[in-house]
C-alpha atoms as one frame of an Amber mdcrd trajectory, in Angstrom:
protein
 -86.599 109.750  27.722 -87.113 110.961  23.845 -84.172 112.995  22.945 -86.308
 114.190  19.487 -85.752 117.805  18.342 -88.821 119.408  17.523 -89.091 122.077
  14.747 -90.697 124.955  16.793 -92.204 128.431  15.171 -93.861 131.523  16.219
 -97.122 132.083  13.953 -99.085 134.031  16.329 -96.737 136.904  17.724 -95.238
 139.862  15.879 -92.176 140.280  17.377 -91.294 143.771  15.524 -94.367 145.368
  16.781 -95.602 145.534  20.529 -96.714 149.347  20.510-100.219 148.517  22.327
 -99.351 145.217  23.813 -96.247 144.128  26.045 -94.090 140.940  24.920 -95.302
 139.726  28.196 -98.783 139.843  27.301 -98.067 138.332  24.394 -96.243 135.287
  25.699 -99.358 135.082  28.061-101.434 134.498  25.151 -99.598 131.379  23.708
-101.446 128.437  23.626-100.446 125.702  26.259 -98.926 122.097  25.643 -98.317
 119.058  27.923 -94.742 119.356  29.430 -91.767 118.626  29.597 -90.586 119.048
  25.999 -87.629 118.882  23.966 -86.392 122.164  22.810 -84.208 123.356  19.900
 -82.850 126.493  21.259 -81.510 127.440  17.556 -84.757 127.254  16.122 -86.731
 129.542  18.797 -87.532 132.893  18.161 -85.044 135.211  20.124 -86.283 138.327
  22.334 -84.098 140.536  24.281 -86.387 143.230  25.531 -88.083 141.566  28.174
 -87.546 143.165  31.537 -84.837 140.984  33.806 -86.296 138.596  36.231 -86.630
 139.631  40.003 -86.095 137.024  42.539 -86.746 138.581  46.210 -86.701 136.772
  49.562 -85.016 133.290  48.571 -81.569 132.650  49.772 -81.606 135.859  51.565
 -84.769 135.133  53.440 -84.965 135.456  57.428 -86.970 132.870  57.687 -85.997
 129.107  57.781 -87.827 126.484  55.318 -88.643 122.966  55.859 -87.209 120.308
  53.528 -89.213 116.979  53.314 -89.007 113.538  51.628 -92.178 112.882  50.115
 -91.484 109.460  48.963 -91.393 110.705  45.384 -89.169 113.739  45.536 -87.049
 116.230  48.114 -89.386 119.217  48.745 -88.413 122.456  50.288 -90.908 125.171
  51.422 -91.248 128.191  53.634 -93.947 129.100  56.313 -96.718 131.088  54.524
 -95.577 134.332  56.059 -92.296 134.312  54.458 -92.842 133.198  50.861 -90.410
 134.556  48.274 -91.788 136.556  45.156 -91.096 136.179  41.507 -91.779 138.691
  38.938 -90.320 140.186  35.523 -89.405 138.398  32.250 -92.398 136.739  30.303
 -94.815 137.318  33.822 -97.734 139.647  34.233 -97.625 140.601  37.568 -96.197
 139.005  40.705 -95.930 135.105  41.800 -95.486 133.643  45.034 -93.035 130.676
  46.083 -94.647 127.754  46.932 -92.411 124.963  47.009 -89.360 123.409  45.376
 -88.426 120.025  44.184 -86.441 117.784  42.290 -86.494 115.291  39.644 -83.663
 112.913  38.864 -82.621 109.261  37.125 -79.841 106.549  37.847 -77.388 108.355
  35.633 -76.183 111.703  34.789 -77.932 112.362  31.755 -81.377 111.225  31.787
 -82.484 112.777  35.046 -83.965 116.218  33.656 -87.336 116.653  32.424 -86.918
 119.386  29.892 -84.170 118.711  27.008 -82.133 121.482  25.442 -80.753 120.805
  22.059 -80.445 117.128  22.592 -78.474 117.412  25.851 -79.657 115.855  28.929
 -78.587 116.179  32.380 -78.305 114.488  35.833 -81.386 116.170  37.366 -83.690
 119.286  37.053 -84.978 121.553  39.765 -88.199 123.032  39.721 -89.512 126.166
  41.814 -93.182 126.482  41.776 -94.893 129.859  42.131 -98.738 130.744  42.054
-100.113 134.255  40.630-100.723 136.595  43.124-104.033 137.485  42.030-105.408
 134.226  43.143-106.124 132.982  46.671-103.734 129.920  46.404-101.848 127.323
  44.457-104.850 125.141  44.458-107.095 128.141  43.056-104.408 129.006  40.732
-104.254 125.556  39.049-107.492 126.417  37.488-106.223 129.209  35.485-103.946
 129.461  32.407-101.745 132.117  33.944-101.911 130.446  37.254 -98.341 128.991
  38.049 -94.947 130.126  37.196 -92.211 127.171  37.330 -88.478 127.988  36.837
 -86.342 125.278  36.017 -82.896 124.722  36.550 -80.565 121.837  35.065 -77.955
 120.476  37.062 -75.172 118.841  35.623 -72.935 116.645  37.577 -69.223 117.500
  38.311 -66.303 115.972  40.535 -65.911 118.457  42.844 -68.732 119.446  45.126
 -70.406 122.984  44.677 -69.977 124.600  48.280 -73.393 126.499  47.454 -75.102
 123.355  48.018 -73.420 122.358  51.366 -76.187 123.449  53.386 -79.030 121.837
  51.334 -76.933 118.441  51.120 -76.753 118.516  54.846 -80.750 118.495  54.999
 -80.716 115.824  52.339 -78.681 113.612  55.063 -81.503 113.981  57.515 -84.561
 112.921  55.354 -83.190 109.553  53.730 -86.540 108.053  54.924 -90.045 108.702
  53.323 -91.976 111.676  55.518 -88.882 112.640  57.147 -88.446 116.502  57.572
 -85.953 118.811  58.879 -85.515 122.583  59.236 -82.948 124.324  56.836 -82.006
 127.965  56.801 -82.980 130.114  53.553 -79.007 129.453  52.948 -79.758 126.099
  51.504 -80.919 128.020  48.173 -77.513 129.896  48.103 -76.768 127.775  44.767
 -79.357 129.903  43.093 -77.310 133.077  44.009 -75.241 133.460  40.573 -74.940
 136.036  37.828 -76.802 133.837  35.543 -80.020 134.409  37.713 -80.232 137.775
  36.328 -78.303 137.999  33.222 -78.640 134.292  31.942 -80.470 133.220  28.898
 -83.683 131.032  29.286 -86.349 129.471  27.322 -90.058 129.982  28.118 -93.051
 128.739  27.046 -97.076 127.985  28.025 -97.102 124.401  29.290 -98.311 121.873
  32.115 -97.417 120.221  35.201 -95.178 117.438  34.742 -97.101 115.448  37.561
-100.798 114.550  37.723-103.116 116.218  36.960-100.993 117.772  34.427-103.067
 120.916  34.128-101.925 123.181  31.628-101.592 126.301  33.687 -97.805 126.585
  33.721 -95.509 129.652  32.338 -92.219 127.674  32.181 -89.015 129.487  32.278
 -86.005 127.145  32.320 -82.621 128.436  32.148 -80.219 127.372  29.506 -76.881
 127.392  31.529 -76.799 124.285  33.851 -76.313 124.605  37.748 -73.060 122.613
  38.690 -73.468 120.102  41.454 -70.635 117.496  42.923 -71.710 113.694  41.770
 -71.648 112.903  45.402 -74.030 115.849  46.405 -76.189 114.503  43.575 -75.993
 110.681  45.040 -77.909 111.833  47.999 -80.730 112.441  46.131 -80.662 109.282
  44.460 -80.575 107.771  48.162 -83.855 108.958  49.387 -86.251 106.421  49.825
 -89.890 105.787  48.730 -92.399 103.511  49.335 -91.069 100.354  50.915 -87.601
 101.748  51.815 -86.467 101.459  48.354 -84.508 104.177  46.758 -86.046 106.741
  44.519 -84.432 105.795  41.289 -86.278 107.759  38.925 -89.313 110.428  39.103
 -88.783 111.985  35.517 -91.738 112.256  33.036 -90.875 111.574  29.682 -90.856
 114.658  26.945 -94.118 115.264  25.320 -94.908 116.000  21.740 -95.009 119.583
  21.155 -97.724 120.543  18.833 -97.448 122.979  15.993 -98.263 126.699  16.984
 -97.472 126.032  20.633 -94.340 128.178  20.718 -91.208 128.244  22.840 -89.245
 131.944  23.036 -85.661 132.248  23.646 -84.960 135.184  26.124 -81.492 137.005
  26.587 -81.925 138.920  29.764 -80.374 142.142  29.396 -78.913 143.897  32.467
 -81.258 146.828  34.039 -80.203 150.268  33.640 -79.220 151.977  36.799
């Protein structure tokens, strides 16, 4: 993992003037780059006037989800008729939840893909969504505004996080490659925290971190990590890939972030009643 802090700047956006073009539209015009990246939060331009992010139908979904060991990661999805929706923040329009997956490593500091202010974490969770104006995830990948990926950094602590209990129960059932199990939407209860609508995050235009690395992603990475117990995280590391060998590392190294490819630090403001 490269923990290099890269100088970021914003030459193409006028932060003080948005009379005719919304800030979300301005973000949509940022040039894309490869992901993940190392980010110096202190050097990012700060915006506080974006609409709060809206998460609908995740942990409070009436449908059950499926948890799968792909041989590369733990993969979660809902059936197509019960997909959650994401909007607000830097996004123009609405995005449909496609799947959630995880990245990790053998230790508690190099398992995340994005690095904030030189600090690494044990794992990173990605919630992948596609733009509703496209027919499917496969179609959306061909467009710069096709995908929105929300990233949560997972920090290991001694005590287990009760909000992960149901998800962890699912992990225990999919140790072998291609094994699946049904879990309820409550397995996403760890997302249900005040930081989701009020917490700060960074956003930029980037790429998938797995092949074919297409530059079609609006990234949203929350600054405050989510706590997970060391034994809970250990179940991710016990998942088996090809030849029944535990998946020790599925992280893409940080990529060079070219000048002119900007990252925005967003302070979410509570919506007015």
